[in-house]
C-alpha positions as CSV (number, residue, x, y, z in Angstrom):
1,I,17.5,3.4,6.7
2,T,14.1,4.3,5.3
3,R,10.7,3.7,6.7
4,T,7.8,3.6,4.2
5,P,4.2,3.0,5.2
6,F,1.8,0.5,3.8
7,R,-1.6,1.7,2.5
8,I,-5.3,1.1,2.6
9,S,-7.5,2.0,-0.3
10,F,-11.2,2.7,0.3
11,F,-12.7,3.6,-3.0
12,G,-11.8,4.0,-6.7
13,G,-9.4,1.0,-6.9
14,G,-9.1,-0.1,-10.5
15,T,-9.5,3.4,-12.0
16,D,-5.8,4.1,-11.3
17,Y,-4.6,2.0,-14.2
18,P,-3.3,4.0,-17.1
19,A,-5.4,1.8,-19.5
20,W,-8.5,3.2,-17.7
21,Y,-7.7,6.8,-16.6
22,E,-6.1,7.8,-19.9
23,E,-9.5,7.5,-21.5
24,N,-11.9,8.0,-18.6
25,G,-10.0,9.7,-15.7
26,G,-9.8,8.1,-12.3
27,A,-9.8,8.8,-8.6
28,V,-8.9,6.9,-5.4
29,L,-9.6,7.6,-1.7
30,A,-6.7,6.0,0.2
31,T,-4.6,6.4,3.4
32,S,-1.2,5.2,4.6
33,I,-1.1,3.4,7.9
34,D,1.3,3.0,10.7
35,K,2.7,-0.3,9.6
36,Y,5.9,0.0,7.6
37,C,8.5,-1.4,5.3
38,Y,12.1,-0.8,6.5
39,I,15.0,-0.8,4.1
40,S,18.6,-0.5,5.4
41,I,21.4,0.0,2.9
42,R,25.2,0.5,3.1
43,Y,28.2,0.2,1.0
44,L,29.5,-3.4,1.4
45,P,33.2,-3.5,2.6
46,P,35.4,-5.0,-0.2
47,F,36.5,-8.1,1.8
48,F,34.0,-10.6,0.3
49,E,33.8,-12.8,-2.7
50,H,30.4,-11.4,-3.5
51,L,29.7,-7.8,-4.7
52,H,26.2,-7.4,-3.4
53,R,24.3,-8.9,-0.4
54,I,20.5,-8.7,-0.4
55,V,18.6,-9.9,2.7
56,Y,14.8,-10.4,2.7
57,S,12.9,-13.7,3.0
58,R,16.0,-15.2,1.5
59,V,19.7,-14.1,1.4
60,E,21.4,-13.5,-1.9
61,H,25.1,-13.1,-2.4
62,V,25.9,-12.1,-6.0
63,T,28.9,-10.9,-8.0
64,S,26.8,-8.9,-10.5
65,I,23.4,-7.3,-10.7
66,S,22.3,-9.7,-13.4
67,E,22.5,-12.5,-10.9
68,I,20.0,-10.9,-8.5
69,K,16.7,-12.8,-8.1
70,H,14.6,-10.2,-6.3
71,P,12.9,-8.4,-9.2
72,T,12.6,-4.9,-7.6
73,V,16.1,-4.8,-6.3
74,K,17.4,-6.0,-9.7
75,A,15.4,-3.4,-11.6
76,I,16.4,-0.5,-9.4
77,L,20.1,-1.4,-9.2
78,N,20.1,-1.7,-13.0
79,E,18.8,1.9,-13.2
80,F,21.3,3.3,-10.7
81,K,24.3,1.1,-11.7
82,P,26.2,1.5,-8.4
83,E,30.0,1.5,-8.6
84,K,30.4,0.0,-5.2
85,G,29.0,-3.2,-3.6
86,L,25.8,-2.8,-1.6
87,E,24.2,-4.6,1.3
88,I,20.4,-4.2,1.4
89,H,18.2,-5.5,4.2
90,H,14.4,-5.5,4.1
91,D,12.1,-5.9,7.1
92,G,8.3,-5.4,7.2
93,D,5.7,-5.0,9.9
94,L,3.2,-7.0,7.8
95,P,3.6,-9.8,5.3
96,A,4.1,-9.1,1.6
97,R,1.6,-9.9,-1.2
98,A,-1.3,-9.1,1.1
99,G,-3.1,-6.1,-0.5
100,L,-1.4,-3.3,1.4
101,G,0.8,-2.0,-1.4
102,S,3.9,-3.7,0.0
103,S,5.6,-4.0,-3.4
104,S,5.3,-0.3,-4.1
105,S,6.3,0.5,-0.5
106,F,9.4,-1.6,-1.0
107,A,10.2,0.2,-4.3
108,V,9.7,3.6,-2.9
109,G,11.7,2.8,0.2
110,L,14.6,1.4,-1.7
111,L,14.7,4.3,-4.1
112,N,14.7,6.7,-1.1
113,A,17.5,4.7,0.6
114,I,19.8,4.6,-2.4
115,N,19.4,8.3,-3.1
116,A,20.1,9.1,0.6
117,L,23.2,6.8,0.6
118,D,24.6,8.9,-2.3
119,G,23.7,12.2,-0.5
120,R,20.7,13.0,-2.7
121,R,17.4,14.2,-1.2
122,S,14.3,12.7,-2.8
123,S,11.0,14.6,-3.1
124,K,7.9,12.6,-2.5
125,Q,6.7,13.3,-6.0
126,S,9.9,12.1,-7.6
127,L,9.8,8.9,-5.5
128,A,6.3,8.1,-6.5
129,E,6.9,8.8,-10.2
130,R,10.2,6.8,-10.3
131,A,8.7,3.8,-8.5
132,T,5.7,3.8,-10.9
133,Y,8.1,3.9,-13.8
134,I,10.2,1.0,-12.4
135,E,7.2,-1.2,-11.7
136,Q,5.2,-0.4,-14.9
137,K,7.8,0.1,-17.5
138,I,10.9,-1.8,-16.4
139,M,9.4,-4.7,-14.5
140,R,6.2,-4.8,-16.7
141,E,4.0,-5.4,-13.6
142,N,0.2,-5.0,-13.9
143,V,0.0,-2.3,-11.2
144,G,-1.8,1.0,-11.0
145,C,-0.5,4.3,-9.8
146,Q,-2.1,4.8,-6.4
147,D,0.2,2.6,-4.2
148,Q,3.4,4.5,-5.1
149,I,1.7,7.9,-4.5
150,T,0.2,6.9,-1.1
151,T,3.3,5.2,0.3
152,A,5.6,8.0,-0.8
153,H,3.4,10.9,0.3
154,G,1.6,9.4,3.3
155,G,-1.6,10.7,4.7
156,F,-5.4,10.4,4.0
157,N,-5.8,11.7,0.4
158,I,-7.9,11.9,-2.7
159,I,-5.8,11.1,-5.7
160,K,-7.1,12.1,-9.1
161,F,-5.7,10.7,-12.3
162,E,-6.3,12.9,-15.4
163,P,-6.4,11.6,-19.0
164,D,-3.3,13.6,-19.8
165,G,-1.3,11.6,-17.2
166,S,-1.2,14.2,-14.5
167,K,-2.0,13.4,-10.9
168,D,-3.5,15.6,-8.2
169,I,-3.0,14.6,-4.5
170,S,-5.3,16.5,-2.1
171,P,-5.5,15.7,1.6
172,V,-8.9,14.9,2.9
173,I,-10.3,17.9,4.7
174,S,-13.2,16.9,6.8
175,N,-14.5,17.0,10.4
176,P,-11.6,15.8,12.5
177,I,-14.0,14.0,14.9
178,N,-15.4,12.0,11.9
179,I,-11.8,11.1,10.8
180,Q,-11.0,10.0,14.3
181,H,-14.2,7.9,14.5
182,L,-13.4,6.3,11.2
183,S,-9.9,5.4,12.4
184,E,-11.4,3.9,15.6
185,S,-14.1,1.9,13.6
186,M,-11.7,0.1,11.3
187,M,-10.7,-3.5,11.8
188,L,-8.0,-5.3,9.9
189,F,-7.6,-9.1,9.6
190,Y,-5.1,-11.2,7.8
191,T,-6.8,-14.0,5.8
192,G,-3.6,-16.1,5.8
193,V,-3.6,-16.2,2.0
194,S,-0.8,-14.5,0.0
195,R,-1.1,-13.9,-3.7
196,F,0.7,-12.2,-6.7
197,A,-1.3,-9.0,-7.3
198,S,0.0,-8.5,-10.8
199,E,-1.6,-11.8,-12.0
200,I,-5.0,-10.9,-10.6
201,A,-4.8,-7.3,-11.8
202,G,-4.0,-8.7,-15.3
203,E,-7.4,-10.4,-15.4
204,Q,-9.1,-7.2,-14.3
205,L,-7.3,-5.2,-17.1
206,K,-8.6,-7.6,-19.7
207,N,-12.1,-6.9,-18.5
208,L,-11.9,-3.1,-18.5
209,N,-14.0,-2.6,-21.6
210,V,-16.8,-4.9,-20.4
211,R,-16.9,-3.5,-16.8
212,K,-17.1,0.2,-17.7
213,L,-20.3,0.8,-15.8
214,E,-19.0,-0.8,-12.6
215,L,-15.7,1.1,-12.7
216,K,-17.5,4.4,-13.3
217,Q,-19.7,3.7,-10.3
218,M,-16.6,2.9,-8.2
219,Y,-15.0,6.2,-9.4
220,E,-18.1,8.1,-8.3
221,M,-17.9,6.5,-4.9
222,V,-14.7,8.5,-4.1
223,E,-16.6,11.8,-4.0
224,E,-19.6,10.2,-2.3
225,G,-17.3,8.9,0.4
226,I,-15.8,12.4,1.0
227,K,-19.3,13.9,1.2
228,I,-20.3,11.2,3.8
229,L,-17.3,12.1,6.0
230,E,-18.5,15.8,6.0
231,R,-21.9,14.8,7.5
232,Q,-22.9,15.3,11.1
233,T,-25.2,12.3,11.4
234,D,-24.1,8.6,11.1
235,P,-21.1,9.3,8.8
236,I,-19.3,6.1,9.8
237,K,-22.3,3.9,9.3
238,E,-22.9,5.4,5.8
239,F,-19.2,5.1,4.9
240,G,-19.2,1.5,5.9
241,K,-22.4,0.8,3.9
242,L,-20.8,2.5,0.9
243,L,-17.7,0.3,1.3
244,H,-19.9,-2.7,1.2
245,E,-21.5,-1.5,-2.1
246,S,-18.0,-0.9,-3.5
247,W,-16.9,-4.5,-2.6
248,V,-20.0,-5.9,-4.2
249,L,-19.1,-4.1,-7.4
250,K,-15.4,-5.0,-7.2
251,R,-16.2,-8.7,-7.0
252,T,-17.7,-8.5,-10.5
253,L,-14.4,-7.2,-12.1
254,A,-12.7,-10.6,-12.2
255,K,-13.3,-14.2,-11.0
256,T,-10.0,-14.3,-9.1
257,I,-10.9,-11.3,-6.9
258,T,-12.7,-13.5,-4.3
259,N,-13.3,-17.1,-3.4
260,S,-15.5,-19.2,-1.0
261,K,-13.1,-18.7,1.9
262,I,-13.0,-15.0,1.5
263,N,-16.7,-14.8,1.1
264,D,-17.2,-16.8,4.3
265,I,-14.9,-14.5,6.2
266,Y,-16.7,-11.4,4.9
267,D,-20.1,-12.8,5.7
268,K,-19.1,-13.7,9.3
269,G,-17.8,-10.1,9.8
270,R,-21.1,-8.6,8.5
271,E,-23.2,-11.0,10.5
272,A,-21.3,-10.1,13.7
273,G,-22.1,-6.4,13.2
274,A,-19.8,-4.8,10.6
275,Y,-21.4,-2.1,8.4
276,G,-19.2,-3.2,5.5
277,G,-15.8,-4.0,4.4
278,K,-13.6,-5.2,1.5
279,L,-10.6,-7.3,0.6
280,L,-7.7,-5.0,0.1
281,G,-5.5,-4.5,-3.0
282,A,-6.0,-6.6,-6.2
283,C,-7.7,-9.2,-3.9
284,G,-7.6,-13.0,-4.0
285,G,-6.3,-13.1,-0.4
286,G,-4.3,-10.9,1.9
287,F,-5.9,-8.5,4.4
288,I,-9.6,-7.8,4.8
289,L,-10.9,-4.5,6.2
290,F,-14.1,-4.0,8.1
291,I,-15.8,-0.9,9.4
292,A,-17.9,-1.5,12.5
293,P,-19.2,0.3,15.6
294,K,-16.7,0.0,18.4
295,D,-19.2,-2.0,20.6
296,K,-19.3,-4.7,17.9
297,H,-15.6,-5.1,17.7
298,P,-15.3,-7.9,20.4
299,K,-18.1,-9.9,18.7
300,I,-16.4,-9.6,15.3
301,K,-13.0,-10.6,16.7
302,D,-14.7,-13.6,18.3
303,A,-16.4,-14.6,15.0
304,L,-13.0,-14.3,13.2
305,S,-10.8,-15.7,16.0
306,N,-9.0,-18.0,13.6
307,L,-7.6,-14.9,11.8
308,V,-4.8,-12.6,12.9
309,Y,-6.1,-9.2,14.0
310,V,-4.0,-6.1,13.3
311,N,-4.5,-2.9,15.3
312,F,-3.4,0.2,13.3
313,K,-3.8,3.9,12.9
314,F,-3.4,6.4,10.1
315,D,0.1,7.5,9.1
316,Q,0.8,11.1,8.0
317,G,4.5,11.1,7.1
318,G,5.0,8.9,4.0
319,S,8.5,7.5,3.2
320,K,11.2,8.9,5.5
321,V,14.9,8.6,5.8
322,I,16.3,7.8,9.2
323,V,19.9,9.1,9.3
324,Y,22.4,7.1,11.2
325,D,25.2,9.2,12.7
326,P,28.2,7.1,13.9
327,E,29.5,10.0,15.9
328,D,26.5,9.7,18.3
329,T,26.9,7.8,21.5
330,E,24.8,4.6,21.7
331,S,22.3,6.2,24.0
332,R,21.9,9.4,22.0
333,Q,21.6,7.4,18.8
334,T,18.8,5.3,20.3
335,D,16.9,8.4,21.3
336,R,17.3,9.9,17.8
337,L,15.9,6.7,16.2
338,S,13.0,6.6,18.7
339,D,12.1,10.2,17.9
340,K,12.0,9.3,14.2
341,F,9.7,6.4,14.8
């Protein structure tokens, strides 16, 4: 069983696409959160007509990998070519296609699970690199490189993308009190709209050459955001205002990033007291994040009472394997799993 976190990106989104950073360099400020994608995997006993069983929002029974409908499972199993039948189950704390890097979390978690099943330990770097290769080169998805890194490594990090293709992951080192206040100031709402990020990202990629100024400004906001968190006076207010500026810029990258419903939600949040916010991921729907003083949270919740509110905290561990030991008694095994969680 693997547990892989979802992620929230604050600044720099869009500069993590190879088409951009291979010419200009890129950077992202992002964190993993304590909402997770769970993948369980086992060898399927040879008593069934089907070879593989895949369980997610639907159930697939197939006799060959070529029959699999789930694109990520199909791509990864084609890479590993397992000799035995597999049973794979997916469960998530939050809905997919919602801007939290769920597709990359799934890819990282499945890679980690398959390796663990075969007795191989996966480094966080190898998980991120392999998941990126699968999504970009095998599946031909329009995805960047930040989601795989953040979900594999975990933590609150600055990720820098160099023109030579190398990536540097550095944990945010700042005043712990400011980080705690940032965590307490964040509010996450589900808009109720799911979307396919690859399609929206494809439009953004087409506009890279005509949106260079905006992307460079979004890139510079990564360092500015870090500097704000090092301040002693009003860092959260300034961080939230910068997030608002970033959202205003991001909306110019493609017409599909926002719509009247999203704009209405955002305006209501700001009018109720939020310093700033943004729609997460490639946008078009999914989750919207606000940063607001704690005394304004009740008013914002009331203004957006028609939306699902999600309470969350930062995650530090990244993708983890939870080892099941059949020799344990039931009570001891439950304790072990609880400790892992």
